[in-house]
N, C-alpha and C positions, 0 to 999 in steps of 0.2 A: 504494500499500499504506499502510495506516494505521500511523503511528509508535507504538510501545509504549514508554511512559514510567513509571518508578517514581520516586515522590518519597517520600523517607524523611526523617523529621524531625518537627517539630511547631511550635507556636507560631503566630504570626500570618502566617508565610509560606506555610503549607500551602495555604491557599485561593487566593491570588494566583498561586502556581506552577501549581497544577491548572488554574485558569482559563486561564492563558496557553497551556498545551498543548492543552487542550480546545478553545480558539479556533481552533487550526490543525488540528483534526480528529484528534488523537491519542487513543489509548486510555490512561487515566491510572489506575495503581494507587497507593494511598497506604499508607505504612507508618509508623505512629506509636505511641509508647508510651502516648499519652493517648486513651482510649476516648471520653471526652466530646468531646475536640477532633475526633476522627475523625467522630463523629456530626454535630457541628455543621457541619463543613466539607462533608460529603456532603449535608447538608440545604441548605446555602447553594448548593450546585452543582445542586440539583434532585433530590436523591435518588441512591441507588445505581442504576446502569444497567449495561448491557453495556460502555459506554465509560468508566465511572468506578466504582471500587470500592476498597475498602481493607481493611485488617487491622490489628488491634492488634498491636504488636511482642511476640512471645512465642516460644517454641520452636516451630519449623515454620512461622512466619508467612511468612518470606522464600521458602521452598520453595513454599508454597501460592500466593503471589502470582506468582512466577516461572512456575509451572505454568499458572496461569490466563492469564497473558499470553503464554506459549508462545515468546516472543522478547522480548529486551530491547534496545532501540535507545538509550535515555537513562536514566541514573540521576542524579537531582538529590538530593544529600544535604545537607540544611539542619538541622543539629542544633538542637534547641529552645533558646531563651534561657534563661539561668539568673540568678537574682537575684545581686547584687553581693556578698552575704555568703556565698554558697556556697564551701565549701572548694576549694582549688585541686585536690586529688586527685580530688574528685568531678567537677570541671569537666573535668579532662583525661580522665577515664574517659568521660564522657558526650559530650563535644564533640570529642575527639580519637580515643581508642582505639576507640570503637564505630564512628564513621564510617569510621575507617581500615579496620577489618575489612570493613565493608560494601563500601567502595570496592574493595578487593582481591578480594573475592568476585565483584562485578559485573565487574570487569576480566577475571578468569579466564573467567567465563561469556560475556561479549562476545567475548573472544579466540577462544574454541572455536567461535564462531558468526559469525565474519566482521567484527566490529568493532562500535563504538558510541561514545557520548559519555558521559563522566563529568564532572559539574559538582558540585563542593563549594562550599557557601556558608558562609563563616565567620561566626560570630556577631558582631553589631555590638557595640561597646562601647568605652569609652576607658580601662578600668582596666588595671593591669598583667597581670592574669589573662587578660583578653580578648586582649590583645596576644600573650601566651604561646601562647594557643590558636591564634591566626591564624599565628604563626610555625611552630608544630608541623604545622599543616595545610599550610602553604606548603612546608615540607621534604618532607613526604610526597608532595604533588602533583609537586614538582620530581623526586623520586626515581622516582616511577612514571612520569612523562613521559620521563625520561632512559632508563629501562629499556626503553622501547619495547615495543610490543605491536601487531602488525598490525591496522590499521584502528581501534584504540582510541585515543581522545584524551581526556586529562584536564586540567581547569583549575579554578583556584580563584577564586572571586568573594568579594572582601572589601568588603561595603557599609560605608560610613562616613557614616551619617546619610541614606542614600538611601531613598526611599519604597519601600514593599513592592511596588508595581507596577513600579517601575523595576528592582528586583532580579529580579523575575519576567521582565521583558522581556530583561534581559541574560542570565539563565540560558537562556531560549528561544533567543536569539542564539547563545550558545556551543554549544547542543545542535544547532543547525541546520547547514546547508551551510558557514557561515562558520567554524564550530568545526573544520572540516577542517584549516585552516591554523595552528591554535593547539594547542599541546600542552605541558604542564608549565608553563603561565603563571600568574602571580598578578596578578589585575586588581583595582584599587580603583575601586569605584563611589561617587562622592560626590554 
């Protein structure tokens, strides 16, 4: 049975994450706030097809993608990177609050359908704001992991200078069979 994967976020990780899951034969849905980035990513992947499609994040986008997938096995949530000068309030909204809501919705969806894997990817960076985002996401992942949900595993990947392909490979690893043994963990990838 083909794995159903939703990749939410944006920036330079969108394409490598999609490629990693497509290479293992998954159906990949993309959810991003960036219409131009979605078009570029789908073009780079060979165009929209039955096994790869996307939607710009807006009202109803998540429901449309979940309906098209019909089942959700994996959610990879990789918030788009933000420039260093972006105010902390905006950073926390876009890189913590929005991913938090999505992770919790997907967790409930997966729980009601027998399980799945949630992989959050923290934005890379060495600023104090980036550190705050990582810590907030880590607290969320630990809390959701501790709360337990039959068959649902959640982990956080914190890249620290790792290549995009290494991040994608690690996300695929966490979303696979090996992810069964990890829950509520914060993993640093250098």
